[in-house]
N, C-alpha and C positions, 0 to 999 in steps of 0.2 A: 750211499743213497744214489740210486741210478737216475741219470738225467737231471741232476740238480742244476747244472750249468744252463741247460736249455730252458728249464723252468724259471730260473733267475732272470734270464734275458726277456722272457715274456712278461714277467712281473714288472720289470723296469719300464717296458713299453706302456703297460696299462697304468702304472703309477704316474708316469709323466703326464698322461691325459687327465687322470682323475684329480691330480693336485690342483689343476686349474679350476675344478668344480668344487674345491674345498672338501674333497672326499679323500680320506686317508686309508692306506693299506698297512697293516701291521703283520710282520712275520719275523721269525728268527730261525736258527738252525733246527729247532725242534719242529718247525712247521713242515719240513720236507720229509716225505716218504718216497719209496721207490715209485717213480713215474707220476707223482702228483704232489701238490703243495696246498696247504690250507691257509687262507688269508682272512684276517679279521678286518671288518669294515667299520669305520667310525666317522662321524661328522661332529665337529665342535666337541670332541672328547666324549661323544655319546655313542655307545655300541649300537650298530645298525644291522648286525648279522655277519655272515661269513660267506666266502666263495671257495670252491675247490677248482684248481686248474690242473688238468691232466695232459700228459704228453704221451703220444704213441709213436715211438721211434720207427717202427716198421712202415708207417705211412707218413711220418713227419707231420703229424697233425696235432692240434691242441683242441681241447674241449673244456667247457666250463659248466659247473653246477652251482646254483646259488641258493642260499637260505637267508633272505633279506626280509626286513620288517617294514620297509618304507617303499611303496610303489614308485615314487619319484626317483629314488636312488637306484632302484632296479632298472628303470628306464635309462638312466645315465650310464650305468655300467654296461647295459646292452649296447648302447651307442658307442661307447669306448671300445668294447670288445669287437664290434663290427669294424670299427676304424682300423685297429691294429691288424686285423685279419683280412682287410680289403673287402669287407662285406657291405660297404656303404651302398645305399640305394638313391635313386634320383629324387630330387625334391618335387614337391607338388607343382611348383612353378614351372618346371620343365614340361609338364603335361605328358610325360612318358610314364606309362604304367609299369608296374613290376608284378610278376607272378612267380610264386614259389610253388613248385609242383613235386609230387611224389606218388609212388605206387606201393602197394603192399600185397602180401599173400599170406593169409593166416588161416590155418585149419581148412584148407581147400577153397577159400574165398579170395578172389582177386578184387582189389579195390583201388581207388585213386583219391587224391585230395589235391586241391589247389587253392591258394590264398592270393587274392589280387589286391594290390595296393596302389594308391596314388599318394606319394610321399609316405607318411606313416599312417595314413588312414586306410583301413580295410574297406575296400569297395565291394568285395564278394568273397564268399567261401563256398566252394563247390566240392562235393564228394559223392561217392556212390560205388557201386560194385559193377563188375564186368561179367556178363553171362558166360563168355567163353574163358574158362580157366586153364586152357591148355598151355598157355604161355606164362602162367603164374604172375610174379611181380612185374615182369617185362610188359605184360598187357596193361597193367595199371599205370605204369610209368607213361606209356604212349597215350593212353586214354586221358590222363590228366592234362596233357598238352592240347589235345583235340578239344576238350571241354573248355579250356582257357581261350582258345582261338574263337570258338563258337560264341563265348560270352563277349569277346571283343567285337565280333560282327554284329551282335544284337544290341550293343551299347555304343556303337559308332566310335570305337577306340581305334586310332590309326596306327599307333606304335606301342609295342610292349617289349620289355626285357623279360625273358623267361630264365629263371634261375633253377638249375637242376643238379642232381647228383649222379644220375645214370647217364653216362656219356653217349649212349646210343640215341638219346633224344636229339642231340645236335648232329651227330655223325650220320644218322640215317637221313635226316632232313637235308644235310649238305651234300650227300652222296659219297662222303668219305668212307662210310661203311655201305656195302652193297646190300640192299634189302632182298632177302632170299625167301622169307616165308610170307604168307598172306597178310599177316598183321603188319609187319614192317613195310610191306609194299603199299598197303592202304594208307598207312601213316605218312610215308614219304610223299605219296601222291596228294594227300590232303594238304600238307604243308606247301607243296609246290604250287597248288592252285589258289591258296589264300592271298588276298590283297593286303592283309595286315603286315606292316613292317615289323619284323621280329629281330631282336638282338638277343644273342645267347650268352649265358654265363654259367660256367661250371663251378659249383660249390661242393667241396668234399663233404660227404655225409658224416654226421656225428662230430661236428666241429663246433657245436655250441651256437650256431646261427639260430636265433629265436624264431625268425620268420620261416626258415626251412623246417625247424622242428614243429611248427604249427601245421604245416602241410602234411608232414609225416604223421602227426597225431590225428588229423582229419581222416587220412587214408586208413589208419588202423582202427579208428572208431567205426568207420563204415563197415569194415570187415567184421568187427566184433558184434555190431548191431545185427548184421545179417545172420550171424551164427546163433543168436538168441531165439 
């Protein structure tokens, strides 16, 4: 079975956290397949569903899929998964907002999505399409950040952490990547002029971050809706 050791290590991390919440993970040698493992979830000897953990060695990333029947347990597992993968977000008490942003390009439609949180409370969900499709998904990625900052300006938000998977979002803003086309130049100039304090955090795509997945879903739905 390929990557069994890597998967075992990730299971142990998750298991150590969930034990404190009285949530048990069950697995044995038959649970492992090439690149993934299936775990049974129970609380007080009651079956609550299962989760699959996948490992992608080419990117050294893990992802998770859940089939759970209890929303509270689902939330606890999300929290534990975020912790072991360093996805934790600021608390509401910090008054630092978090945005998860993404872009999409489906069937000729460029779209964007952003979900803005304060703690675990969703404060805004913003999505739409971009008329200029020349730059495909790239255009949606940058638009998602611009719309996030505009929302902050309209809602008197002074600081936000922007969580992204496309590295150009931060690198064009910081000047590490030179903006060469019209779109990236407009984006870099917009970020430069904003008075909102921005903290950047890169999160690899398809690693099971539920908040990042929500932004991705918003962007895809906007494109799909436009195509109907």
